[in-house]
N, C-alpha and C positions, 0 to 999 in steps of 0.2 A: 778826569772829569771834575768839574767844580760844583760843589754842593752849595746851594744858596741857603743862607740863613732863612728860617721860616718867615720872619718879618719882611725881609727883602722880597721873598717870593710872593707873599701876600700883597705887598705894596706894588710890585710890578704888575701883578694881575689886576689889581684895582685901578692902577694908573691906566692900563690898557683899556679898561672898561668904563672909566669915569664919565665919559660923555655918551654912553650907549643910548640914553634916552633922548638925546638931541635930534629932533627931526624924525624920530621913529625909524631910522634906517638900520639901527643895530650896528652900524659900522663906525659910529662916532661922528659922522658928518652932520652939521646943522642944516636947517632948512635954507640957509643962505649960501650953502656950499662952501663954507669956511670950516676949517678944522682947528680946534684948540683943545689941548689937554688940560684937564683940571688937575688940581693937586692930588697926589696919591693918598689913599686912605688904607688903613689896615682892615682886612676882612676878618681878622681874628685878633684877640688880645690876650690869649692865654700864654703865659711864659713857661709852660711845663716842658716843651720840647719843640723840635723842628717841625715845620709844616712844609710838605713836599708834594709833588705831582699834582699841581693845580690843573683843572680842566674847566672850561667855560662854554656855556651855550646861551644864545641870545634869541628871544622870540621876535616876531614881526613888529611888536610894539616897543621894542628896545629894552624890555626887562631881561636881565641877565641872571643866570644861576651859575655859581662857582662851586665846585667840589674839590676837596683835597684830602690827603691823609696827614694827620698830625700826631706826634708822639705825646703821650701823657707821662713819659718818663719810664714806662714799663713796656708799652706796646703802641702800635699805630692804630688810630681810629679814623673813621671817615666823618668829615664835617662838610657843611654846606652853608652858603650865604646867598641871599637873593637881593638883586638890585631892583628897586621899584622905580620905573622910568617916570611915572607921574609925580611921585614924591621926590624923585631925584636923590634917593638915599638907599643905603644898604640896610636890610631889615635886621641883621644880627646873625652871628654864627650859631649853627645848631648842629649838635652831634647826631648823625644818622644812625649810629649803632654804638653799643657799649659792651660788646662781647668780650669774653676772657682772652680770646686770641687776637692776633694782629690782623688788621684789614689792609688791603693793598690794591693799587691799580684802579682808582675810581674813574668813572667817565660819566658824562651827563648829556642828555639831548632834550629838546623842547618840541612839543607837537604844536599844531595849529591853534589849539585852545589855550596855549600857555602852560600846559601841564609839563613839568620837568620830570624826567625819569633818570635816576642815578643807579649805576651798577658798580659792583666791586667784588673782589675775592675776599672771603672771610675764612681765616684759619680758626678751626674749632678744636681745641686740645682733646685728645692727644695728637691724632694724625688725620684729621678730616678737613677738607677744603670745600666750602660752599660758595656758590655765586649768589649774591644777594642783590635785591633791587628795592628801591623806595621811590615814592612819587610825591611831588610837591603839587598841591591843589591851590591854584591861584585864588579861587573863590574864598577859601577858608584861611589861606596863607599858612598852611600847615603841611608837614611831611607825614606820610604814612609810616607805619611800622615796617621794618624791612621784611620782605618775603624771600623765600628761597626760590631761585630759578631752577626748576626741576630738569636736571641733565641726566639723571639716572646713571651716573658714572662716578666712581671714587678716585679717578686718576687726578694727577696734578693739573691744576687750572691756572691760567695766566692770561694777561692782556685782554680783560673784558672791554668791550666797546658797545655803545648803544646808539641807535638812530631812531628817530621818530618821524612819522609822516604827518601831513596836515589833518588827517582824519582821526588822529589819536592812537594810532597803532605804533608800538615801540618794539624793536627787535634787537636782541643782544647777540653779539658775535664774540667768541673767545676761543682760545686754544685749550683743548682738554687732552692731556697726554701728548700725542704727536699729531692730533687731527684737529681741524677746524670744526666748530659747532655753531650753528645758528639756532636761536630759540626765540619764538614769538612770545612777547611779554603781555600783549593786550588781548 
């Protein structure tokens, strides 16, 4: 397996999304049905450690939300950045959590109103794992404080995924111990 340097991973993600706002298709195609990549941009500029596991969701207006984990030299934390299709710019990287333990496996989905929901697994020392969720409100351009997704189980958690429907409902899916769990977030 080849591990990408955090800047390369961020640049690849940004390059893939750079034209998201063109034509509002979310797929990078312009209104004239031509496709052109813009120059890659960094989604983060912190040199503390590697950025890995980028995930991206795009709403119907071409706004993109990227989440990833990034090392601060001690542990991995979850970060996010939002591409504003109207302004055609990234709004800046924001830490979604700052817990003492490592965060892993982020995922993101966007509902019909443009609200992004991010989920991840959070290690809380000494031996607890929580699934956390935070939401981006497009009206205020801010992220909520992380909330625990109540699974009522102390087992090992991994592979969180989230989907959102047009009506604003988000649902998380993950593996807890040896079984699949689905949890309504809205």
